[in-house]
C-alpha positions in Angstrom: -8.2 1.9 6.9 -6.4 0.5 5.1 -4.1 3.4 4.5 -1.5 2.5 1.9 1.4 5.0 1.5 4.0 4.9 -1.3 7.1 7.0 -0.8 9.0 7.6 -4.1 11.8 9.9 -5.3 10.2 10.8 -8.6 7.2 12.7 -9.7 4.4 11.3 -11.9 1.5 12.7 -13.9 -1.8 12.8 -12.2 -3.3 10.3 -14.7 -0.6 7.8 -13.9 -1.2 8.2 -10.1 -4.9 7.7 -10.7 -4.3 4.5 -12.6 -2.1 3.2 -9.8 -4.6 4.2 -7.2 -7.3 2.2 -9.0 -5.1 -0.8 -9.3 -4.0 -0.7 -5.7 -7.6 -0.4 -4.5 -8.7 -3.3 -6.7 -5.7 -5.5 -5.6 -6.2 -4.8 -1.9 -10.0 -5.4 -2.1 -9.6 -8.7 -3.9 -6.7 -10.2 -1.9 -7.6 -8.8 1.5 -11.3 -9.5 1.2 -12.2 -5.9 2.1 -14.7 -3.3 0.9 -13.0 -1.1 -1.7 -14.6 2.0 -0.1 -12.3 1.5 2.9 -9.0 1.9 0.9 -7.1 5.2 1.0 -3.9 5.3 -1.1 -1.3 8.1 -1.2 1.7 8.7 -3.3 4.3 10.8 -1.6 6.7 12.2 -4.1 9.5 13.2 -1.8 12.0 14.1 -4.5 15.5 13.1 -5.5 17.6 12.0 -2.6 14.7 11.6 -0.2 14.4 7.8 0.0 17.5 5.6 0.3 18.1 1.8 0.4 21.0 1.1 2.7 23.5 -1.5 1.5 26.9 -2.8 2.3 28.2 -0.5 -0.4 26.9 3.0 -1.0 23.2 3.7 -0.3 21.0 3.7 -3.5 17.6 5.3 -4.2 14.7 3.3 -2.9 10.9 3.4 -2.4 8.7 2.2 0.4 5.1 1.0 0.5 3.5 1.2 4.0 0.3 -0.7 4.5 -1.7 0.2 7.7 -4.3 -2.6 7.8 -6.8 -4.2 10.1 -5.3 -7.4 11.7 -6.5 -10.9 10.9 -4.9 -11.8 7.6 -2.4 -14.7 7.3 1.3 -14.1 6.5 0.6 -15.9 3.2 -2.2 -13.4 2.3 0.0 -10.4 3.2 2.8 -11.9 1.1 0.4 -12.3 -1.9 -0.7 -8.7 -1.4 2.9 -7.4 -1.2 3.9 -9.2 -4.4 0.8 -7.9 -6.3 1.4 -4.3 -5.1 5.0 -4.4 -6.1 4.1 -5.8 -9.5 1.7 -2.9 -10.0 4.3 -0.3 -9.0 6.8 -1.9 -11.3 4.4 -1.9 -14.2 2.8 1.5 -13.8 5.6 3.6 -12.3 8.6 1.8 -13.7 10.1 1.1 -10.3 12.6 -1.7 -10.0 11.4 -4.7 -7.9 14.5 -4.6 -5.7 14.1 -0.9 -4.8 10.6 -1.3 -3.3 10.0 -2.7 0.2 6.5 -3.3 1.6 5.8 -3.0 5.4 2.6 -3.8 7.3 1.3 -2.3 10.5 -1.8 -4.1 11.8 -4.5 -2.5 13.9 -7.7 -3.6 15.6 -10.8 -2.3 13.7 -11.8 0.1 16.4 -8.6 2.0 16.0 -10.0 3.5 12.7 -12.8 5.9 12.2 -14.3 5.8 8.7 -17.3 8.1 8.2 -18.3 6.6 4.9 -18.4 3.1 6.6 -20.4 4.4 9.6 -17.8 5.4 12.1 -15.4 3.1 14.0 -14.5 0.1 11.9 -15.3 -3.5 12.9 -12.5 -6.0 13.2 -11.8 -7.7 9.8 -13.5 -11.0 9.0 -13.4 -13.2 5.9 -17.1 -12.6 5.3 -16.7 -8.8 5.0 -16.6 -8.3 1.3 
């Protein structure tokens, strides 16, 4: 944990996805004060017509970034993270800012098992990084 999942309707070259994964990891580690080795990022290329943004008019294609994180960060920190992740997706994938939403699900540390980090995670603290 964190587990960051991006649902998109297009497909992208592996090199592009790797660039985005690097950027997402760096952004998350810096803003959320977390060890980079904890970050897992997925891009789920669901295909045309798979993700929709509902509107008062007709639905339009959308994208969604889900962030499962350890609890403890302020709303301001989560807002900063969301804005930075959206900017990276816009720059690297060419998504439009208004088609991408970011959602957070917060967990206690012991709800995550991370073998590389020694097993069950500790609760997040600002001194972690």
